[in-house]
C-alpha positions as CSV (number, residue, x, y, z in Angstrom):
1,X,137.6,96.9,-50.1
2,X,135.2,99.2,-48.4
3,X,135.9,102.9,-48.6
4,X,134.9,105.1,-45.8
5,X,133.1,108.4,-46.0
6,X,136.2,110.4,-45.4
7,X,138.0,108.7,-48.2
8,X,135.1,109.3,-50.5
9,X,135.1,113.0,-49.5
10,X,138.8,113.2,-50.4
11,X,138.3,111.5,-53.7
12,X,135.3,113.8,-54.6
13,X,137.0,117.0,-53.6
14,X,139.0,117.6,-56.9
15,X,135.9,117.3,-59.2
16,X,133.8,119.4,-56.8
17,X,136.5,122.1,-56.6
18,X,136.6,122.2,-60.4
19,X,132.9,122.9,-60.7
20,X,131.9,124.9,-57.6
21,X,133.0,128.2,-56.2
22,X,135.4,127.9,-53.3
23,X,132.9,129.0,-50.8
24,X,130.5,126.2,-51.9
25,X,132.9,123.3,-52.0
26,X,132.4,122.2,-48.4
27,X,128.7,122.5,-48.6
28,X,128.6,120.4,-51.8
29,X,130.8,117.7,-50.2
30,X,128.5,117.7,-47.2
31,X,125.5,117.3,-49.5
32,X,127.1,114.4,-51.3
33,X,127.7,112.7,-48.0
34,X,124.0,113.0,-47.2
35,X,123.3,111.6,-50.7
36,X,125.4,108.6,-49.8
37,X,123.3,108.0,-46.7
38,X,120.1,108.4,-48.6
39,X,121.2,106.1,-51.3
40,X,122.1,103.5,-48.7
41,X,118.7,103.8,-47.1
42,X,116.9,103.6,-50.4
43,X,118.9,100.9,-52.1
44,X,120.0,98.6,-49.3
45,X,122.9,97.6,-47.3
46,X,125.1,96.7,-50.2
47,X,124.9,100.2,-51.6
48,X,127.1,102.3,-49.3
49,X,127.4,105.2,-51.7
50,X,125.9,106.7,-54.8
51,X,127.4,105.0,-57.9
52,X,130.1,106.9,-59.6
53,X,128.1,107.2,-62.8
54,X,125.1,108.7,-61.0
55,X,127.4,111.1,-59.2
56,X,129.0,112.1,-62.5
57,X,125.5,112.8,-64.0
58,X,124.5,114.9,-61.0
59,X,127.7,117.0,-61.0
60,X,127.5,117.5,-64.8
61,X,124.0,118.8,-64.6
62,X,124.5,120.9,-61.5
63,X,127.1,122.9,-63.4
64,X,128.5,124.5,-60.3
65,X,125.2,125.6,-58.9
66,X,124.6,124.4,-55.3
67,X,120.8,124.7,-55.6
68,X,120.8,122.7,-58.7
69,X,123.0,120.1,-57.0
70,X,120.5,119.8,-54.2
71,X,117.6,119.3,-56.5
72,X,119.5,116.9,-58.8
73,X,120.7,114.9,-55.8
74,X,117.1,114.5,-54.5
75,X,116.0,113.5,-58.0
76,X,118.8,111.0,-58.4
77,X,118.0,109.2,-55.1
78,X,114.3,109.1,-56.0
79,X,114.9,107.7,-59.5
80,X,118.3,108.2,-61.2
81,X,117.0,107.3,-64.6
82,X,115.7,110.8,-65.4
83,X,118.9,112.4,-64.3
84,X,120.8,109.9,-66.5
85,X,118.7,110.8,-69.5
86,X,119.3,114.5,-69.0
87,X,123.0,114.0,-68.5
88,X,123.3,111.9,-71.6
89,X,121.4,114.6,-73.6
90,X,123.9,117.2,-72.3
91,X,126.8,115.1,-73.2
92,X,125.4,114.5,-76.7
93,X,124.9,118.2,-77.2
94,X,128.5,118.9,-76.2
95,X,129.8,116.3,-78.7
96,X,127.7,117.8,-81.4
97,X,129.2,121.2,-81.1
């Protein structure tokens, strides 16, 4: 079943609220909406939204910083593999603690 942009926004709100300051939550959600549109434009009509794993990587690396979120979102749309490698490295580092 297709999920609309408002439903995606509602689903994304809790993890965004956990990571970003209250005054940045709406801006972060707006940016993620734009990322969905960019993803669709770059990867075709079957790709209505950024995949959940890519979104997880971007949010992990942004670490609550809106500027980092912007840069990571752009990088993920261009080529998500670099973002994936960086996110995996961060996850590995956390496990090794």
